[in-house]
Structures are given as structure tokens and as C-alpha cells.
LUMNU-388056 format. One record per residue (C-alpha): x, y, z; residue in one letter; residue number from 0. Coordinates in pm, 1 decimal, m for minus. Layout:
REM LUMNU-388056
         u         v         w  fike  padren
         X         Y         Z     A     NUM
...
END
This chain:
REM LUMNU-388056
         u         v         w  fike  padren
   m4360.1   m4296.5   m1232.6     M       0
   m4175.2   m4197.5   m1547.8     P       1
   m3906.7   m3934.5   m1487.9     Q       2
   m3923.8   m3603.3   m1663.2     K       3
   m3669.2   m3566.2   m1932.5     P       4
   m3369.5   m3365.4   m1805.2     G       5
   m3260.8   m3037.8   m1949.4     K       6
   m3067.1   m3092.0   m2265.2     A       7
   m2696.1   m3019.2   m2232.5     R       8
   m2519.8   m2804.6   m2486.2     H       9
   m2171.8   m2937.4   m2566.9     P      10
   m2088.7   m2619.0   m2753.7     R      11
   m2164.7   m2402.7   m2445.0     R      12
   m1945.1   m2627.1   m2226.5     K      13
   m1662.3   m2602.9   m2474.8     A      14
   m1702.8   m2225.3   m2485.6     T      15
   m1682.4   m2201.6   m2104.3     K      16
   m1369.0   m2418.3   m2097.6     S      17
   m1209.4   m2207.0   m2365.6     K      18
   m1297.6   m1888.8   m2179.2     T      19
   m1150.2   m2024.5   m1852.4     A      20
    m831.6   m2118.8   m2035.5     A      21
    m801.2   m1769.1   m2182.9     L      22
    m857.9   m1610.4   m1841.2     V      23
    m592.3   m1832.3   m1686.8     A      24
    m357.2   m1753.2   m1972.6     Q      25
    m422.6   m1381.8   m1929.3     G      26
    m361.9   m1400.9   m1554.3     A      27
     m32.9   m1579.7   m1615.2     L      28
      71.3   m1316.0   m1867.7     A      29
     m19.1   m1042.5   m1618.0     H      30
     187.7   m1208.0   m1344.3     R      31
     482.0   m1248.2   m1581.1     E      32
     457.4    m885.3   m1688.5     K      33
     439.2    m768.7   m1327.1     A      34
     733.2    m981.6   m1220.5     S      35
     936.7    m855.9   m1516.1     A      36
     904.2    m504.7   m1379.0     G      37
    1040.7    m604.0   m1039.2     K      38
    1399.3    m666.0    m935.9     Q      39
    1400.3    m979.5    m726.6     V      40
    1702.7   m1026.3    m503.0     A      41
    1670.4   m1398.6    m441.1     S      42
    2042.7   m1443.0    m393.3     G      43
    2381.1   m1338.6    m529.0     P      44
    2401.0   m1396.0    m900.7     G      45
    2039.3   m1513.9    m935.2     D      46
    1901.0   m1359.0   m1255.1     F      47
    1640.8   m1621.8   m1344.3     S      48
    1329.6   m1418.4   m1265.6     T      49
    1300.5   m1195.3   m1570.8     G      50
    1480.3    m933.2   m1773.5     A      51
    1482.3    m668.2   m1499.6     A      52
    1651.1    m908.1   m1257.9     A      53
    1953.5    m912.9   m1489.5     A      54
    2058.8    m576.6   m1343.3     I      55
    2325.9    m663.0   m1089.2     G      56
    2394.2    m472.2    m769.1     R      57
    2738.2    m419.4    m612.2     I      58
    2815.0    m210.5    m303.9     F      59
    3127.4      m3.1    m240.0     L      60
    3177.7      78.0     128.7     L      61
    3371.8     379.4     247.8     S      62
    3652.5     295.5     493.8     P      63
    3668.2     338.2     868.6     A      64
    3881.3     617.3    1012.8     N      65
    4196.3     440.9    1131.0     V      66
    4325.5     752.2    1305.7     S      67
    4057.3     739.1    1575.4     G      68
    4062.2     617.7    1933.8     V      69
    3919.1     271.6    1865.5     R      70
    4174.7     213.7    1590.3     A      71
    4447.9     294.7    1839.3     G      72
    4307.7      33.8    2077.0     L      73
    4304.9    m251.9    1828.6     I      74
    4646.5    m160.5    1684.6     L      75
    4823.3    m166.0    2022.2     R      76
    5070.2    m452.7    2041.5     E      77
    4977.9    m505.6    2408.8     E      78
    4602.7    m525.4    2342.8     A      79
    4455.0    m850.3    2474.5     S      80
    4082.6    m834.8    2388.2     F      81
    3959.7   m1096.7    2135.8     P      82
    3951.7    m882.3    1819.0     S      83
    4300.0    m747.6    1887.0     A      84
    4438.6   m1096.8    1946.0     L      85
    4286.0   m1223.3    1622.3     R      86
    4429.7    m923.3    1435.9     L      87
    4773.0    m999.2    1579.2     G      88
    4744.9   m1358.6    1455.1     D      89
    4617.3   m1257.2    1110.6     G      90
    4273.0   m1407.1    1174.4     R      91
    4062.6   m1086.3    1171.9     L      92
    3888.6    m982.8     851.3     T      93
    3886.1    m632.1     709.8     L      94
    3511.2    m613.9     768.8     G      95
    3550.7    m712.2    1132.6     E      96
    3836.7    m467.5    1186.9     A      97
    3650.6    m173.1    1033.8     F      98
    3331.9    m268.5    1220.4     S      99
    3522.1    m250.3    1548.8     F     100
    3692.4      76.5    1457.5     I     101
    3389.9     255.0    1312.6     S     102
    3114.9      95.8    1521.4     G     103
    2755.5     141.2    1413.0     L     104
    2820.2     313.4    1078.6     Y     105
    3044.1      53.9     915.7     F     106
    2854.2    m229.6    1081.1     R     107
    2535.9     m97.9     921.5     G     108
    2699.5     m63.7     579.5     K     109
    2837.3    m415.3     589.3     L     110
    2509.4    m571.9     706.2     A     111
    2313.3    m381.1     441.8     Y     112
    2549.1    m473.2     158.2     A     113
    2548.1    m839.2     254.9     R     114
    2168.2    m840.1     267.0     A     115
    2108.2    m680.2     m73.0     F     116
    2411.1    m741.6    m294.5     A     117
    2322.2    m913.7    m620.9     Q     118
    2647.9    m934.2    m815.3     P     119
    2703.2   m1089.8   m1156.0     P     120
    2859.3   m1437.4   m1153.9     P     121
    3217.2   m1458.3   m1027.7     N     122
    3207.2   m1102.5    m894.4     T     123
    3221.1    m982.9    m534.2     A     124
    2899.5    m817.0    m420.0     G     125
    3065.2    m607.7    m149.1     T     126
    3397.9    m423.6    m170.1     L     127
    3563.1    m185.3      73.1     V     128
    3742.3     132.1     m31.5     I     129
    4079.5     155.8     143.8     T     130
    4323.9     443.3     185.1     A     131
    4595.9     296.5     m34.8     C     132
    4496.3     m64.6    m104.9     G     133
    4228.9       0.5    m365.1     G     134
    3910.9    m206.7    m338.6     L     135
    3930.3    m506.0    m105.2     L     136
    3687.0    m775.8      m2.0     S     137
    3557.4    m740.2     355.8     P     138
    3665.1   m1104.3     400.9     E     139
    4032.9   m1015.3     349.6     T     140
    4237.0   m1137.1     647.3     L     141
    4459.2    m875.5     810.0     L     142
    4750.1    m841.8    1045.4     T     143
    4834.5    m521.8    1232.4     R     144
    5100.9    m443.4     975.0     E     145
    4860.0    m494.8     685.6     A     146
    4593.1    m278.1     849.7     L     147
    4845.6      m0.7     907.1     R     148
    4970.5     m31.5     549.1     E     149
    4633.4      m3.8     373.5     I     150
    4541.0     291.5     598.0     S     151
    4870.0     479.6     588.1     S     152
    4777.5     772.9     362.0     V     153
    4499.7    1034.9     368.5     P     154
    4175.8     954.3     188.4     V     155
    4166.5    1255.3     m42.1     A     156
    4099.7    1301.1    m412.7     A     157
    4430.9    1487.1    m445.5     S     158
    4632.5    1202.0    m288.7     E     159
    4782.6     988.6    m567.5     A     160
    4865.8     698.8    m333.1     R     161
    4494.4     671.1    m252.5     Y     162
    4349.8     753.1    m591.6     R     163
    4566.7     542.0    m824.1     I     164
    4491.8     200.9    m660.8     P     165
    4123.5     292.1    m628.2     L     166
    4091.9     390.4    m994.0     E     167
    4285.6      80.1   m1101.5     R     168
    4048.9    m154.1    m917.8     D     169
    3738.9      42.5   m1017.6     A     170
    3830.7       8.6   m1385.4     R     171
    3883.9    m363.8   m1345.3     L     172
    3544.2    m389.2   m1176.6     L     173
    3377.1    m184.1   m1450.3     A     174
    3528.2    m406.6   m1719.2     D     175
    3423.0    m720.6   m1535.3     Q     176
    3061.9    m616.3   m1472.2     T     177
    2990.9    m442.7   m1802.8     G     178
    2689.8    m213.2   m1830.1     T     179
    2431.9    m435.3   m1659.5     T     180
    2533.1    m377.6   m1298.4     C     181
    2463.0     m86.8   m1064.4     D     182
    2741.3      24.4    m833.3     V     183
    2606.6     167.7    m508.0     I     184
    2828.7     384.6    m292.2     L     185
    2766.5     352.2      80.0     L     186
    2964.0     653.4     189.1     G     187
    2964.1    1030.8     181.0     S     188
    2910.7    1222.3    m141.6     I     189
    2947.0    1562.9      27.3     A     190
    3317.7    1574.6     m64.2     T     191
    3499.4    1463.6    m383.0     P     192
    3714.4    1195.8    m216.3     K     193
    3491.2     909.8    m333.4     Y     194
    3275.8    1077.5    m595.9     V     195
    3550.7    1223.0    m814.8     E     196
    3752.5     905.1    m881.9     P     197
    3448.4     674.2    m905.5     L     198
    3207.5     887.0   m1106.2     L     199
    3434.4     921.6   m1406.2     K     200
    3466.2     541.7   m1425.1     I     201
    3112.3     423.0   m1350.7     F     202
    2919.1     727.6   m1472.2     G     203
    2541.9     699.6   m1436.7     E     204
    2576.5     347.9   m1292.3     R     205
    2719.2     495.7    m969.3     L     206
    2424.3     526.5    m730.8     L     207
    2371.6     648.2    m375.9     F     208
    2090.9     601.7    m118.4     P     209
    1871.1     910.7    m131.9     A     210
    1787.2     867.8     237.2     E     211
    2150.9     940.4     331.5     F     212
    2111.9    1310.7     256.2     A     213
    2105.8    1513.6     577.6     G     214
    2191.3    1218.0     803.7     R     215
    2500.9    1176.3    1016.1     G     216
    2708.0     860.3    1026.9     D     217
    2530.9     709.5    1328.4     M     218
    2188.0     773.5    1179.1     S     219
    2292.1     614.0     850.5     R     220
    2428.5     311.5    1032.2     G     221
    2109.7     264.3    1230.7     G     222
    1897.8     308.1     919.1     L     223
    2091.1      42.7     727.6     M     224
    2072.5    m206.1    1012.7     L     225
    1696.4    m159.6    1018.2     R     226
    1677.8    m219.4     644.1     C     227
    1894.3    m531.8     665.9     A     228
    1665.3    m668.2     936.2     R     229
    1339.8    m584.2     756.5     S     230
    1452.2    m679.2     406.2     G     231
    1347.1    m340.5     263.3     V     232
    1599.4    m153.6      51.3     Q     233
    1662.2     218.9      39.6     L     234
    1598.1     427.1    m272.4     N     235
    1899.4     469.7    m499.8     Y     236
    1963.7     778.8    m710.2     V     237
    2250.1     862.2    m950.5     P     238
    2541.0    1026.4    m771.0     V     239
    2587.2    1264.1   m1064.5     A     240
    2251.1    1430.5    m996.1     T     241
    2193.9    1342.7    m628.9     A     242
    2142.6    1609.4    m364.5     S     243
    2469.9    1609.8    m171.3     R     244
    2330.5    1803.6     120.4     H     245
    1982.7    1801.3     271.5     G     246
    1770.9    1896.1     566.2     A     247
    1813.0    1677.3     872.7     R     248
    1544.4    1405.5     861.2     P     249
    1321.6    1298.2    1147.7     V     250
    1510.2    1108.6    1417.0     K     251
    1480.5     730.9    1390.4     L     252
    1258.0     563.1    1645.7     R     253
    1429.7     331.9    1895.8     P     254
    1453.3     m26.3    1780.6     M     255
    1245.8    m281.5    1977.7     P     256
    1551.0    m504.6    2028.5     F     257
    1914.8    m484.1    2121.6     K     258
    2166.8    m428.4    1843.0     W     259
    2368.4    m720.4    1979.3     S     260
    2079.1    m947.7    1883.5     A     261
    2180.5    m902.8    1520.4     L     262
    2506.3   m1087.1    1592.5     E     263
    2709.0    m856.3    1371.0     M     264
END
């Protein structure tokens, strides 16, 4: 039996469909590129390959631990025999480790948060620690007891020249090195002028501060930052120049479903 002639194909219609699909795909790609350009992707220190917005670097300045407290006295004792004290005596303890021991949850949270989200320009440290008279130091700086005493030997106060001069010196060097395409985020108090006054005049509107810090105490801030480091979600940064320096006490953080020691910090 002769077969019925099939339905005639229309080459022009097929070409039109292919062209339309290509345009849709091209439009989807353009939409994805536009969306990604509006996001700041922290894929690693110094990685700015994901679009124009990713070229904005991110450096953290951490306020120091209080070396006049009880825990500082423990680690500075010559007779101390616990592991951190022994390493400090041998010059094998880092500044970050020393301040984490002295300050506990607050500095530990700051250090974990900064390490998780720093995105510095090339050849620039992503995390720096403010010290009482040593300026800005890397948290990886190795210390001895004498060195720890030396960098903590004066009051942290805006009126103290021995504190302010080294800090302003290093802040200017950092500002010159990073240019205008890097945010500088202060993880410390802005309620007093001891950090704000010397840093704001150098970094200006680039000096930022987590808005969620307002109204929280040190322990609450530390716990909040550890949660953020674990979840990969950053806080909201606002310019220090216009930030609210005091605020109502926020809702208490819910207990974490794991032990802090599990973070191995």
C-alpha cells in the first residue's frame, strides 16, 4: 500500500526556532553575568576573577585582648607549665593564639570570622591585630613573654601617643598599599574613640563595622562571629562614620547544637 506523503518540513521555521533558542540562551547567560556582577564572591583571598564587584577587597582589623586580666597573668607567669604558656616561653606561640587564650570567646570569634571572610588584595594580609604599642601585627606573629609584654605595655587610648603613633603609621601604610578598592572592617568597639579616632581619619568611608555588634556585649559578639564562620554567612557592614555606636540589647543567641571545642580554634 502506498504511503501517504509526509507533512512537508519548513527549513525556514527550523532555522527560526534554532535562532530563537540561541537568543534565549544568550539572554540567560547575560542575565547570569549581570547577576553575578552584582554579588561579591569570596572564593578565596585575592580572588577577584568573578566580576567587577568582586574587585572590592576586604581586610579585617581586630581589637586587642586585655593583657591586664587574670588569664593574661596566667600565661605570662614564668612558672606556668600548661601547653600555651610553654610555647610562649619558647617563642612558638602566635599572637592570635595568645590573644585567643587571654580573651577567650570574643577574640576567638573575631579571628575565626576574619579568617573565614577576608578577601585581601594580592600581597596584603587579610587579618591584622591592633596592639597597644606595636601598631598592626599579623595574628601569625610569633611571640615570647617579653614580646607580649612589650606590645601590651601602654594603655589603649586615643590620647596615648605610644599607642596612637605606631597604629597610625601602619594604618597609613595599609591605606597606601590597598588603595581605594578595599574595605577595612573593624572588629572591635566603636563606642569609644580609641579605635575610631585614629583609624577613621585615615580610611574614611572605607572603615566599616558590623551593624549587628550594636547593643551586644563581648561574649555575644564572639558567639555570633563563630556562628557566622561556621555557616559561611557574613554580617552586615556599615560605615563607622555614620554607624549607630549604641543600640538596644538584641535577642539572646540560641544555644549552638555542638560544642565550641568542635571548631578546633
